[in-house]
Structures are given as C-alpha cells and as structure tokens.
N, C-alpha and C positions, 0 to 999 in steps of 0.2 A: 431446653437442653437435650443434646443427642449424644449417643455413645460414639466414641471415636472409632472409625473403621479398623484401626490397628488393635483395638482392644486396650483395656486399662492395664497399666503397670501395677496399680494399687487397687484392690478390690474394695468398693465402697461399702459393701455389706458388712465388712469387718471394722468399719470406722464408726465409733460412737462418741469419741471425744477428740476435738481438733483444737490445737493451740497454734496461734499465729503471732510472732513478735513483730510489733510495729514501733521502731525506735529511731528512725532516721530523720525526723522532722515532720512539720505539718504537711508540707507538699507531698512528701513520699507517703504519708498516711492517706491523703486523699487519692493518690495514684493507685493505692492498694484497694480502695473501696469497691470498685466493680468486681474484683476477684473475691472479696469477702462476700458480697451479695450473691454472686453465682456459685461460689463454693456451698453456701447454705442451701440454695435452691437445688443444687445437684445432690446434696446429702442432707435432706431435710430432717432426718432423724438424729443427726449428730449434734452434740452440744458444742458450739463454737465460742472459744475464749481468745480474746485479744490481750496480749501483754504489751501495754503502752509505755513508751519511754518517759512520758510526762503527761500532765493533765490535758493540755490542748490536743495532743495526738490521741489521747484516750476519748476525749469528746467527740472528735471526728469519727472515731470507729463506733462509739456508743450510739451514735444516731443512724447507723446503717441497719436496715431491716435484715433480721436474721442473726445479727451478733447477739449472742445470749449473755455474754459476761465480758467486761472490760476490767482488767487489773492494772492500775497505774503503778509503775515500778520505780518511781522516784519519790523520796530518796531511797537509796539502796542500790541503784545502778545495776551493773553486771551480775553481782552476787544475788540480788533479788530476782532478776530475770532467770537465772539458773534455778534458784529455789522454787519460784512459781512454775517454771516449766516442768519441773520434776513433780511437784506436789499435785498438779492437775492430771497426772498419769495419762497423757495423750496417746491415742492410737495413731494420730497423725500430727506432725509438727511441720508446718508450712513456713518457709522463709521467703519473704517477698524480695523482688529485684530492687536495687543491685545488692549482691551478696558476696562479692569476691573479697572477703576479708577473713582472717582466721577466726575473729570473734563470732561470726555467724556460724561457721562450721563447729565451733566449740558449743554454741548454744543448741544447735540441732542434735549434736552428739550427747550431750549431757542431759537432754530431755528424756532419754531412755524410751522414746516413742517407738512403737513397733515399725512404723513407717515415717520416714523423714524426707521431705520433698523440697528441693531448691534448684537453682540454676548451676550449670557448669560453665567454665570460661577456659579460653585458650592459654591464659597465663595464670600463674599462681603456684600450683603444686605444693611443694612442702611449705612454702611461705604462707599459704592460706589454710593449710591443713585439709586440703580438699580430698586427700586420700581417705578421710573418715567416711564410713559407708553412708550412702543416702541414695534415694532416687533422684537423678539429676537430669534436668531438661536443658539442652544447650541454649545459652543465651545468644540472640542473634542481633548483629549490627543493623541499624536502620530502622528499628522498631521503637514505638513509643513505650515508656515504662508501663503504662496502663496495659498494653498488649503483651508486653513481656510477662507481667504478672498473670494475665488471664491464660496464657498458654501453658502455665504450669498445670492447669486443670485438666489438660489432655492426658496427663499421667493417670488421672483418676477415671478416665473414660468419659469426661464431660467435654463436649465440644462448645467452647465459649462464644459468646456474642461479643466480638471485638469492637462493636460500635457503642457499647454501653459506657456512659460518661460518669466521672465522679460526681457525687451529689451531696449537698449538705442541707438537710431539712431544717427549716426555721421553726421556732416556737413564738407564741405571743409575748413571752418574756423578752426574747431576743429583739422583737420588733419594737417593743415599748422602750427598751434600753437605747436602741438606735434613734428613736424619736427624740428621747431625752437629750442625747448627745448633740443632735442636730439643732434643737432648740437652744441649747447652751451656747452655741456659736452663731446663732442668728440665721441659720440656713432655713429655718421655718419661721415665717412672719408671725409674730404674736397676735397682730390684730386680724389679718386675713386667714390665718391658719394654713397658708399655702407654703409649699415647699418649692424653692427654686431648683431647677435642674442643676446637678453638679457632677463633676468628675472626681473620683477618688484617686489621689496620687500617693504613691508610696516610694520614697527616695532612698531607702536604706535596706540593710539586712544584717545578719549577725556579724559580730566582731571577729572575723576570721580572715586569713589570707585570701581564701576564695571570695569571700564577701567584699573585700576591698577591690578585687578585680571586677566585680559586678557594678560598682557604684558609679553612676554617671555624675559629672561635676555639678556642684550646686549652682553655678551660674547658668548652666544649660537648663536646669529645672526652672530657675527663675524666668529665663527666656521662654520656656514652654508655657508657664503660667500666664504670662502676658499674652501669648498667642491664643491660648484657650479662652481667655476673657474677651479679647478684642475680635478674634475671628469667629468664634462660635458662640459668644455671649453666655458662656456658662460659668458658674461658680467653680472653684477648686477647693476641695477638702483634703488637706494633706494629713495623712495618718502617720503617727510616730510611735513605734513600739519601744519597749525597754532597751533593745539593742541599738536603737538609733537616736539616742538622746543627743540633742544638739544639732542634728541635721536640719530640722525645721528652722531653727534660728539662723543657720548659715544660709538657707535659701531666702528667708525674709530679708536678710541684710543685703541681698543682691537686688531686691525689688525696689523700684522707684517710689518714693513718697509713702511708704507704709508707716502707719501708726498702730502699733500693736496694743492689745488689751489682753491681759493674762488674768485668768480666774484661778487663784490658788486652791479653791474649794474642790475637793475630789469627789464628794458625795458617795452614795452607796455604790456607784459603778466604778469608783476608783479611777475616774477619768479626769484629767486636767485638760482644759480647753483654752485656745487662743484664737483671736480673729483679727483680721486687718481689712483694709479697703480692697485688697486683691485676693486674699486667700483666707481660709479658715483652717486651724490646726486642731486636730484631736489626738490626744495621747492615749493610746490604748494599753491599758494594764488589766483590764477585767476579763471575763470569759470570752472564748473565741466566738461564741454565738453573737456577742455584741458586734464584733468586726464583721461577721457574715451578714447580719441584718443591715448594717450600714452600707456594705458593698451592694447588697441587693436593691438598695434604693438609689443607687447611682446610675447615671446613663453609661458610664464606662470606667474602667480601671486603666491607669497608665503608670508605668514605673518599673521597678526592679523585678527581675526573675526571682521571685520569692514565694513563700507559702501563701501570702496574701493574694498573689496573682492566681494561684490555683483555687484559692477559696472564692475569689470573684467568679472564676469560671463555673465553680460548683454551685453557685446560687443564680447562674444565668446572666451574669454581667459580663459584656465583652471585655477581654483583657488584652491591652496593648503592652507588650512586654519587651524590655531591652535586654538583649543577649550578647554576651562577649565570650567568656571562657566555657560556658556550658553549652551542650548541643541542644538546640531547640527542637530537633527531630525527636529527640528522646524525652525531653522534660519540659516542653512548652505547655501552657494551660490547654488541656485536652479539648480539641475542637477549634482552637484559635491560632493554629499555625500561620494562617494568612495575615495575622496582626502582629507577628514578631518583627521587631526591628533589630537586625543583627549587625554587629561590628563589621566594617568593610576592610578586613585585613586577611591575608592568606592564612595567618596562624590561628584564626578563630573558626571553630572552637578548639580550645587547647586542653580541655579536660581529658586525661587519658584513662581515668577510672570509669568503669570496671573492666573495659576490654583490653587495655594495654598496661594497666598498673593495678596494684593490690591495695591501694589506699587512695582516698580523695586528695586532690591537690590540683594546682594550676601551674602552668609554665609562664604565666603573665609576668612582665616586668615593666616598671615605669618607663616611658609613658604607656599607660594601659590602653588596650585596644578599644575599650568602651568609649574612650574619648573621641574616636573616629565617627561616632553617631551624631548626626546633626539634628537640631531642633526641627528643621523642615521635614526630615524623614519621619520623625515621630508624629508631627502634626498630620502628615499625609495618612499614616496608619490609623490615627485617631479619627480622621475624617471617614475612613472606610468603616470603622466600628460604629460611628454615629449613624451613617447611612444604612447599615445593616439592621439597626434598631428601629 
C-alpha cells in the first residue's frame, strides 16, 4: 500500500473502529472483498466490522483476512442495520458501490461516525438524500465494481491494488460436503472412487423483474446440456437454489429420453438431489461453503449472471456468464470478462442504476433480449474456458 500523492481526505491515525454494511447480495459481497482486505492492510490497527444483510453475505465476509467481526442483521432488516451501526461507535463508516439510494445515505448518516465514506453520482440529489454530509468519491462509468470499491480507499491515502480479485477460502468441511453431494448424484463412482469431470450449470436467479430478464429459456439450456455431453464429453451438474425451484424440472422435460431419480432424503446438508442419464441436479439450501466447494471441483461454470457466477470465479473456476440487462463491464465475474456471452441487441445493457437512476430496475420487455443468445455462442465461450484450464 502507498500513500496517494494528493494526500488523504481522512486521516487513518484517527481511525480505530470501521463499519462496512454489505447488504446487496452474495455477488456484491464478493465484489467488496478486495476492498475489505486492503482496507485492513492499510489500517491494521483498526477493528473492522461488517454488517451483513443475511447469513450467506456474512459468510463471504467472515472468510476474508482482516475482517474482525461480522454481524448478520437478518431478521431485523434496516432497523437492525441502523442500531448495529450506531452501537459499534465507528470512527469510519464505508458504504460499498453501488450506493445511489436514499437508504445508503440514511445508513451512513445515522451511524454517527466521525468520517463517512461513499461514492457520489451525477443523479440523485434530494431523491437519494445525497446532501447528507460524507466524504464522497465520484463514481466513474466503465469501471468494474471491484475497482469502484477499491478507489474509495484513496480518500484514506491508500493507493489500492486494482488487480486483487475476490476470493472465498474453502475449509475441509466445505470440501467434505461437496464430495457428499457429488456421491449422492453419482458424479463420483462408488467402486473406483473417481470423479468424472463436470460443468456446473446455474439456470436461475432470484424471483424479481430483473431476474426474469436474466433468465435464458429452458429449451436453450437443454440444448446446451446436449452439446456439453456430446461435444466435450463432460457431465453436467445443474444447481438449483431456493429461488429457482422448478427450473431444473423444466430443463429436464426438454431433454430427450431422460429418466429421473429423485432422492427425498435431505440429510445433514439439507440437500435434495436428482440425477438422470444426461444431467445431475443438486438442490442447494445449505451453507454457501457447500456451493463454493462444489464449484471448485468443476471444470467450469456456465449460466446466469448471479452470485454463484461470482462465487465460481472466487474459487478459481472459469465462469461463462450470460448477460442481458446488466452491464458486464461493471459486474461480470472478476477476471472473466472474455467469457461473457452478451445479448446481441442495441438495448443491452439496459440497467440504468446507479449512474442514470436511483433504484435498481430494467427496461426489458418481452421478448427479453436474453433470448437472442444462441447455444452455439455459449458453447464457443465454454470451449475457451476449457482450453484456458
């Protein structure tokens, strides 16, 4: 770390307690991790507390070197975020990118921190309460969210390393859970104890308007599975989270000649599993470390622009990600921009937040531009991912 030539706007010698709210999802939590690590390295004497929106976001932050404390604020929501922010009596309150909403300005102001650090935007004003006092670093178009977060550190006189990627360290418990899941769907042969190479596929995301615009049609995923099996000779493990119930069944129904086998036993990992002659399905409802270890054993990830795509990249597995409304230059898995498959329409990306709007949303209308992505384009990107490994 080096001191910025312009000098710090916030003196680090006066900082002993730092609070950072991380509340916008697993992906956003991972994209904030390089900033958390470098913040601690730049102010090693400070106690660093993360206020997490839920347990998975908290686990992402808990595994980062230098994070001293993680407080999960659900249930409780905004009221608990405010209460915890004040109770920790921070000297510095840092709001990660993107933060162009009144809720983030309210959080930083009610923290009563001596110094409050966040981005500024060209739009907002009264709508976002950006008149509330804080040290503000201008957000810049064209930068990845990882870099946006890191550049906040310049206000502290810390010159960031913008090449540092998000990371999710694994434990032996994580690895054991992943092995158990793979054995349960027959991806590890019981007699030879060998694991067949496989691709992890994630075909869904949260039940929101934005998530709907991100979802590739199930018949395309079925066609992609056939191509992965026949062209690359790889197995496919389709992961399904609580927000995507039923997506796997829809894809299976499009596959030729599948005979499914469902195991209703959830076991200690609370994982339900299904397998067929073309793909294996694992329903993830356990700790995020289970999913991370599963992704680490895959040769590649392919699917939705989601938190799992970022988690894949964070454990070193190449992520082939389908983008439509969101801007891949901003939020693609860090280091894997070359594997992005983007909708071929002039309107993509259409996400206006945070630079042109004060709340998340999309301008997508049926037919969604995600439907312009062909199976062949995804196969070609996957080929590049496999060759790189």
